[in-house]
C-alpha positions in Angstrom: 260.0 -175.8 83.2 258.6 -172.5 84.5 255.1 -172.1 85.7 252.9 -169.5 84.0 252.5 -166.6 86.5 249.0 -165.9 87.9 247.2 -163.2 89.8 247.8 -165.3 92.9 251.5 -165.2 92.3 251.5 -161.5 92.1 249.3 -161.3 95.3 251.7 -163.6 97.2 254.7 -161.5 96.3 253.0 -158.3 97.4 251.1 -159.8 100.3 247.8 -158.5 99.1 244.5 -160.1 98.1 244.2 -161.6 94.6 241.0 -159.5 94.0 243.0 -156.3 94.7 245.6 -157.5 92.1 242.8 -158.1 89.6 241.3 -154.7 90.1 244.7 -153.0 90.0 245.5 -154.7 86.7 242.2 -153.5 85.2 242.8 -149.9 86.5 239.8 -150.0 88.8 239.3 -146.5 90.5 239.0 -148.1 94.0 242.6 -149.1 93.9 245.2 -146.5 94.8 247.9 -145.3 92.4 250.8 -146.7 94.5 249.2 -150.2 94.7 248.4 -150.2 91.0 252.1 -149.2 90.2 253.4 -152.0 92.6 251.1 -154.6 91.0 252.1 -153.5 87.4 255.8 -153.6 88.4 255.6 -157.2 89.7 253.4 -158.3 86.8 256.0 -157.0 84.4 258.8 -158.7 86.3 256.9 -162.0 86.3 256.0 -161.5 82.6 252.3 -161.9 83.6 249.7 -162.2 81.0 245.9 -162.4 81.7 244.3 -165.8 81.6 242.1 -165.5 78.5 239.9 -168.5 79.6 239.0 -166.6 82.8 238.3 -163.5 80.8 236.1 -165.4 78.3 234.2 -167.1 81.2 233.5 -163.7 82.8 232.4 -162.1 79.5 230.4 -165.1 78.3 232.1 -165.1 74.9 235.4 -166.3 73.5 235.7 -164.0 70.5 236.4 -167.2 68.5 234.5 -168.7 65.6 235.0 -172.3 64.3 235.4 -173.1 60.7 234.9 -176.6 59.3 235.9 -177.3 55.7 236.1 -180.6 53.8 239.6 -180.1 52.4 241.9 -177.1 52.6 243.8 -178.3 49.5 240.7 -177.3 47.4 241.4 -173.8 46.0 237.8 -172.7 46.7 238.0 -173.8 50.4 241.4 -172.1 50.7 240.0 -168.8 49.3 236.9 -169.0 51.6 239.1 -169.6 54.7 241.2 -166.6 53.7 238.1 -164.5 53.5 236.8 -165.7 56.8 240.2 -165.0 58.5 240.3 -161.4 57.1 236.7 -160.7 58.1 237.1 -162.2 61.5 240.3 -160.3 62.1 238.6 -157.0 61.3 235.9 -157.9 63.9 238.6 -158.9 66.5 237.7 -162.6 66.4 240.0 -165.5 66.3 239.4 -168.5 64.0 239.9 -172.2 64.8 239.8 -174.5 61.9 239.2 -178.1 61.2 239.2 -180.3 58.1 236.6 -183.1 57.9 238.2 -184.7 54.8 234.6 -185.5 53.8 234.2 -187.9 56.7 231.0 -187.4 58.7 232.6 -188.8 61.9 235.5 -186.4 61.6 233.0 -183.6 61.1 231.1 -184.6 64.2 234.4 -184.7 66.3 235.4 -181.3 65.1 232.0 -179.8 65.9 232.1 -181.4 69.3 235.5 -180.0 70.0 234.4 -176.6 68.9 231.5 -176.7 71.3 233.8 -177.8 74.1 236.0 -174.8 73.3 232.9 -172.6 73.5 233.3 -171.0 70.1 230.8 -168.2 69.6 229.7 -169.4 66.2 230.4 -171.9 63.5 230.9 -171.7 59.7 230.7 -175.1 58.1 231.0 -176.4 54.6 229.1 -179.6 54.8 230.1 -183.1 53.8 226.5 -184.0 53.3 223.7 -181.7 52.0 222.6 -181.0 55.6 224.0 -181.3 59.1 222.6 -184.1 61.1 219.6 -182.8 63.1 221.0 -184.0 66.5 224.1 -181.9 65.9 222.0 -178.8 65.0 219.8 -179.3 68.1 222.9 -179.5 70.3 224.4 -176.4 68.8 221.0 -174.6 69.2 220.8 -175.7 72.9 224.2 -174.1 73.5 223.1 -171.0 71.6 225.9 -171.4 69.0 224.8 -170.0 65.6 225.8 -172.0 62.5 226.2 -170.6 59.0 226.3 -173.2 56.3 228.5 -172.9 53.3 227.7 -175.0 50.3 228.7 -175.1 46.7 226.1 -172.5 45.8 227.3 -169.9 48.2 231.0 -170.6 48.3 231.7 -168.2 45.4 233.4 -165.1 46.8 230.5 -162.6 47.0 228.0 -165.1 48.4 230.4 -166.6 51.0 231.1 -163.1 52.2 227.3 -162.6 52.8 227.2 -165.9 54.8 230.1 -164.7 56.9 228.4 -161.3 57.5 225.2 -163.1 58.4 227.0 -165.1 61.1 228.6 -162.0 62.6 225.3 -160.2 62.5 223.8 -162.9 64.6 226.8 -162.8 67.0 226.5 -159.0 67.4 222.8 -159.3 68.1 223.4 -162.0 70.7 225.9 -159.8 72.5 223.7 -156.7 72.8 222.7 -156.0 76.4 219.1 -157.0 77.0 216.6 -154.2 77.3 214.7 -154.4 80.6 211.1 -153.4 80.6 
């Protein structure tokens, strides 16, 4: 089995520093044209692709939202998921999805997994009328906004508003801070 090529592999082949490879791949002006061309050539030969986890770590965001629904077999949930996917795609976000099957413990596991994956926000159709407060507190501590879908707002126009609301929060969080 082949190992996924890294910046270090490119650097080793060219006998240059990995930070130089990184800057060359990003087209940094401090790196000369010849070095950039050599780096890009080896990167193509090795079929190099950037490590998205490293990029997410540096950016402080994953461009991913989590969606938790009780049962995708329900036509309403299926339609809502489709709307979320379309909206997220237009905003250049990925969606990870979990089904709780109306089991609170499964819901808790999915939310924990989404926190560990560092999703930027969560849309959830609740099993119970409200999310347990300890889970909400934990999500708040990690600065992960949660938009709650319930039977009243799952109809098409209202679910779209909830989705927009989550993305408005995400856009607000990602604005650069204004220094006084």
